[in-house]
GUDO-213815 format. One record per residue: z, x, y of N, C-alpha, C, CB in turn; residue number from 0; residue in one letter. Coordinates in steps of 0.02 Angstrom, whole numbers. Atoms other than C-alpha are relative to their C-alpha. Glycine has a CB too. Layout:
// GUDO-213815
((Z X Y) (Z X Y) (Z X Y) (Z X Y) NUM "A") ...
This chain:
// GUDO-213815
((22 -58 21) (3876 7808 2363) (61 38 -18) (-44 33 50) 0 "X") ((-46 -46 19) (3996 7935 2384) (62 19 35) (-30 48 -7) 1 "X") ((-48 -15 -59) (4126 7941 2532) (69 -47 -9) (-41 -20 77) 2 "X") ((-73 22 17) (4289 7860 2531) (9 -49 -54) (32 -30 58) 3 "X") ((10 76 35) (4220 7701 2448) (12 23 -70) (-85 -43 11) 4 "X") ((30 -25 51) (4194 7793 2303) (36 69 -45) (-64 14 31) 5 "X") ((-28 -54 18) (4344 7918 2265) (-8 13 -83) (68 -6 25) 6 "X") ((10 -22 72) (4282 7924 2058) (-58 48 -2) (-14 -62 -49) 7 "X") ((51 -67 -2) (4141 8044 2123) (43 57 -20) (-35 18 80) 8 "X") ((-52 -53 2) (4291 8174 2121) (-2 15 -70) (74 -19 28) 9 "X") ((-22 3 84) (4325 8138 1919) (-63 33 -27) (14 -88 -38) 10 "X") ((53 -28 41) (4144 8162 1897) (-38 76 28) (-56 -61 -6) 11 "X") ((23 -57 -20) (4100 8328 1986) (-3 43 -62) (40 25 54) 12 "X") ((22 -31 37) (4020 8449 1874) (2 86 9) (-53 -30 -2) 13 "X") ((-19 -73 -35) (4019 8629 1981) (40 -24 69) (-80 54 23) 14 "X") ((-32 0 -47) (4140 8670 2107) (3 63 30) (52 -24 -12) 15 "X") ((17 -73 -27) (4134 8806 2237) (64 -19 54) (-97 21 38) 16 "X") ((-53 21 -57) (4302 8797 2316) (16 43 63) (67 -6 -32) 17 "X") ((-8 -19 -72) (4373 8833 2482) (20 71 -17) (58 -45 49) 18 "X") ((-22 -61 6) (4386 9018 2520) (-54 40 -34) (62 0 -32) 19 "X") ((39 -47 41) (4251 9065 2410) (-82 14 30) (-2 -35 -79) 20 "X") ((72 -24 -44) (4070 9156 2483) (-39 9 -56) (0 75 52) 21 "X") ((60 -18 48) (3920 9144 2379) (-64 -8 25) (1 -38 -60) 22 "X") ((62 -1 -26) (3747 9203 2421) (-40 -7 -75) (-15 71 51) 23 "X") ((49 9 38) (3613 9163 2309) (-44 -71 -41) (22 37 -36) 24 "X") ((64 64 20) (3508 9007 2206) (61 -34 -41) (-92 29 -61) 25 "X") ((-50 32 62) (3627 8875 2128) (-49 -64 -38) (89 -41 41) 26 "X") ((69 60 44) (3520 8758 2008) (59 -29 -39) (-83 44 -68) 27 "X") ((-52 47 35) (3628 8602 1935) (-48 -47 -35) (56 -41 54) 28 "X") ((11 65 24) (3602 8466 1829) (51 -58 39) (12 3 -81) 29 "X") ((-40 31 -44) (3751 8370 1891) (25 -8 56) (25 0 -11) 30 "X") ((-62 10 -68) (3872 8326 2023) (23 81 27) (91 -49 -36) 31 "X") ((-30 -70 -11) (3903 8487 2138) (58 -15 77) (-80 69 17) 32 "X") ((-33 -3 -39) (4038 8506 2260) (26 59 40) (29 -27 -21) 33 "X") ((-15 -75 -41) (4065 8654 2396) (36 -34 52) (-72 54 33) 34 "X") ((-39 18 -30) (4203 8662 2480) (19 71 35) (45 -39 -39) 35 "X") ((40 -84 -16) (4159 8863 2517) (-41 22 46) (-43 21 -46) 36 "X") ((53 -5 -40) (4035 8955 2603) (-43 26 -56) (8 44 66) 37 "X") ((78 -11 22) (3859 8963 2527) (-39 26 29) (-34 -44 -11) 38 "X") ((89 3 -30) (3682 9021 2571) (-29 19 -64) (-31 64 73) 39 "X") ((66 -31 26) (3542 9045 2505) (-40 -63 -28) (13 61 -61) 40 "X") ((63 59 6) (3455 8884 2399) (52 -48 -60) (-103 39 -40) 41 "X") ((-54 21 46) (3557 8739 2318) (-43 -57 -37) (75 -28 39) 42 "X") ((37 59 30) (3460 8611 2189) (29 -18 -53) (-68 9 -16) 43 "X") ((-55 42 53) (3553 8479 2094) (-48 -66 -15) (90 -26 43) 44 "X") ((28 70 23) (3471 8328 2004) (67 -51 3) (-36 5 -85) 45 "X") ((-52 61 -7) (3646 8240 2033) (24 10 77) (71 4 -61) 46 "X") ((-12 4 -77) (3721 8231 2191) (46 46 38) (25 -61 14) 47 "X") ((-9 -70 -41) (3792 8356 2319) (57 -39 55) (-89 39 43) 48 "X") ((-42 32 -43) (3941 8328 2424) (37 105 40) (72 -75 -63) 49 "X") ((-17 -49 -54) (3976 8468 2565) (76 -24 21) (-58 -2 68) 50 "X") ((-90 42 -22) (4182 8449 2590) (1 37 71) (95 31 -65) 51 "X") ((-16 -33 -52) (4253 8482 2735) (5 49 46) (19 -1 -2) 52 "X") ((1 -87 -8) (4284 8654 2738) (-54 32 -22) (55 39 -39) 53 "X") ((50 -14 26) (4117 8685 2668) (-52 16 40) (-11 -41 -36) 54 "X") ((58 -42 -35) (3985 8792 2764) (-52 15 -50) (26 71 33) 55 "X") ((55 -9 38) (3811 8783 2691) (-58 47 44) (-25 -75 -21) 56 "X") ((55 3 -32) (3666 8877 2767) (-46 24 -66) (-1 44 71) 57 "X") ((14 9 51) (3535 8862 2643) (-67 -72 -4) (70 -4 -32) 58 "X") ((55 39 9) (3389 8762 2582) (24 -70 -47) (-59 49 -37) 59 "X") ((-41 38 64) (3466 8595 2488) (-50 -59 -27) (82 -41 30) 60 "X") ((64 66 8) (3378 8467 2370) (61 -20 -50) (-105 16 -40) 61 "X") ((-66 32 30) (3511 8342 2277) (-25 -85 2) (82 20 58) 62 "X") ((19 85 8) (3480 8157 2228) (40 -5 57) (24 -55 -77) 63 "X") ((-38 34 -58) (3630 8080 2346) (39 68 39) (61 -65 -32) 64 "X") ((-50 -65 -40) (3710 8214 2484) (56 -32 59) (-61 65 51) 65 "X") ((-57 12 -46) (3880 8188 2569) (14 29 45) (46 -1 -20) 66 "X") ((-39 -53 -29) (3918 8294 2720) (53 -16 36) (-34 37 37) 67 "X") ((-73 12 -31) (4093 8308 2785) (6 54 31) (62 -12 -45) 68 "X") ((-2 -71 -33) (4067 8509 2830) (-60 -8 27) (8 69 -45) 69 "X") ((70 -9 -43) (3903 8592 2893) (-43 32 -46) (5 46 72) 70 "X") ((60 -13 40) (3741 8622 2819) (-48 17 74) (-27 -77 -57) 71 "X") ((65 -41 -36) (3606 8746 2913) (-56 -4 -57) (20 91 22) 72 "X") ((50 -3 50) (3456 8712 2825) (-40 -55 -8) (27 13 -59) 73 "X") ((40 46 23) (3308 8611 2768) (36 -59 -52) (-55 40 -33) 74 "X") ((-33 46 40) (3361 8455 2661) (-47 -38 -19) (52 -36 27) 75 "X") ((63 52 48) (3274 8339 2534) (56 -34 -37) (-69 47 -67) 76 "X") ((-32 51 40) (3367 8192 2455) (-56 -41 -31) (48 -44 42) 77 "X") ((42 62 20) (3272 8069 2324) (28 -72 6) (-18 7 -70) 78 "X") ((-39 65 -14) (3420 7956 2368) (26 -5 60) (53 -11 -42) 79 "X") ((-51 -2 -57) (3542 7939 2510) (26 64 38) (56 -28 -24) 80 "X") ((-32 -69 -70) (3598 8076 2657) (43 -44 44) (-76 45 68) 81 "X") ((-59 32 -34) (3763 8013 2713) (56 73 35) (44 -55 -72) 82 "X") ((-23 -61 -44) (3831 8129 2871) (66 -40 25) (-62 30 69) 83 "X") ((-53 51 -25) (4021 8073 2892) (25 39 61) (64 -19 -57) 84 "X") ((-26 -13 -69) (4108 8085 3063) (0 81 30) (74 -27 -1) 85 "X") ((8 -67 -6) (4141 8279 3032) (-57 47 -7) (35 18 -33) 86 "X") ((51 -38 46) (4000 8327 2952) (-67 24 53) (-30 -59 -71) 87 "X") ((70 0 -49) (3838 8410 3031) (-63 28 -29) (10 46 67) 88 "X") ((70 -15 36) (3658 8448 2978) (-42 34 57) (-42 -73 -30) 89 "X") ((48 -41 -53) (3556 8575 3078) (-72 17 -57) (50 91 35) 90 "X") ((87 4 34) (3368 8572 2990) (-25 -62 -7) (-12 30 -77) 91 "X") ((39 63 23) (3241 8455 2938) (10 -18 -41) (-54 -5 -5) 92 "X") ((-29 29 58) (3288 8322 2814) (-57 -50 -24) (72 -36 16) 93 "X") ((36 47 32) (3171 8206 2696) (47 -43 -45) (-54 31 -36) 94 "X") ((-39 33 46) (3277 8069 2634) (-41 -67 -10) (75 -9 25) 95 "X") ((41 63 -8) (3226 7893 2564) (62 -55 50) (-26 -35 -95) 96 "X") ((-33 21 -64) (3392 7835 2669) (60 40 33) (23 -65 -12) 97 "X") ((-46 -22 -42) (3509 7892 2804) (54 -29 32) (-25 19 35) 98 "X") ((-62 20 -12) (3684 7856 2849) (35 60 45) (36 -16 -70) 99 "X") ((-40 -28 -45) (3759 7942 3008) (47 -21 19) (-19 11 39) 100 "X") ((-58 38 -11) (3923 7897 3027) (27 22 78) (56 15 -63) 101 "X") ((-20 -23 -54) (4001 7896 3219) (26 73 4) (42 -43 17) 102 "X") ((-24 -52 1) (4030 8058 3271) (-41 60 -47) (64 -16 -16) 103 "X") ((37 -72 40) (3911 8179 3128) (-71 5 39) (-17 -11 -103) 104 "X") ((44 -22 -36) (3789 8264 3186) (-82 15 -35) (34 58 27) 105 "X") ((91 -6 37) (3583 8267 3139) (-45 54 61) (-55 -110 -1) 106 "X") ((32 -49 -31) (3507 8416 3228) (-83 9 -21) (42 61 -14) 107 "X") ((51 6 27) (3316 8413 3178) (-29 -49 -1) (2 14 -41) 108 "X") ((51 65 3) (3161 8309 3112) (22 -47 -70) (-91 31 -8) 109 "X") ((-36 28 77) (3209 8174 2978) (-60 -37 -15) (80 -55 1) 110 "X") ((65 48 25) (3071 8090 2886) (12 -29 -75) (-77 48 -3) 111 "X") ((-21 56 48) (3081 7933 2774) (-67 -23 -26) (45 -64 36) 112 "X") ((73 14 24) (2934 7923 2641) (4 -88 22) (-15 21 -101) 113 "X") ((23 61 -10) (2852 7761 2648) (14 -44 -62) (-70 5 17) 114 "X") ((-5 -4 58) (2896 7644 2501) (-81 -9 -24) (55 -48 -23) 115 "X") ((50 -22 51) (2767 7638 2366) (-43 -63 9) (31 16 -83) 116 "X") ((49 55 -3) (2695 7459 2385) (-24 -13 57) (21 -55 -22) 117 "X") ((-4 18 -57) (2678 7468 2572) (-80 32 30) (73 27 33) 118 "X") 
């Protein structure tokens, strides 16, 4: 999906919040988003979201696929996959179809994975 295996994602990012940027508010996007700075509020994208190593997000997050290399504090909903890298931290409740927590990654909260429609 998003990690080192697919560096092509970096070329397809539509919105970037750079390292050192501090933003408060609501971010709504259709495409891929990358956050390397500080964001507080609400993030919603129909595409993929990457929270880079320097990214610090305090927000409710909705995305198709989510890769967390930095930190998120808030509830997370993905319609696809949530991947927490070795340096990644998620503090909040999670709803996702697929969950990958790499060794060293942290998830503090409840995780809910919906049952497949055919069960």
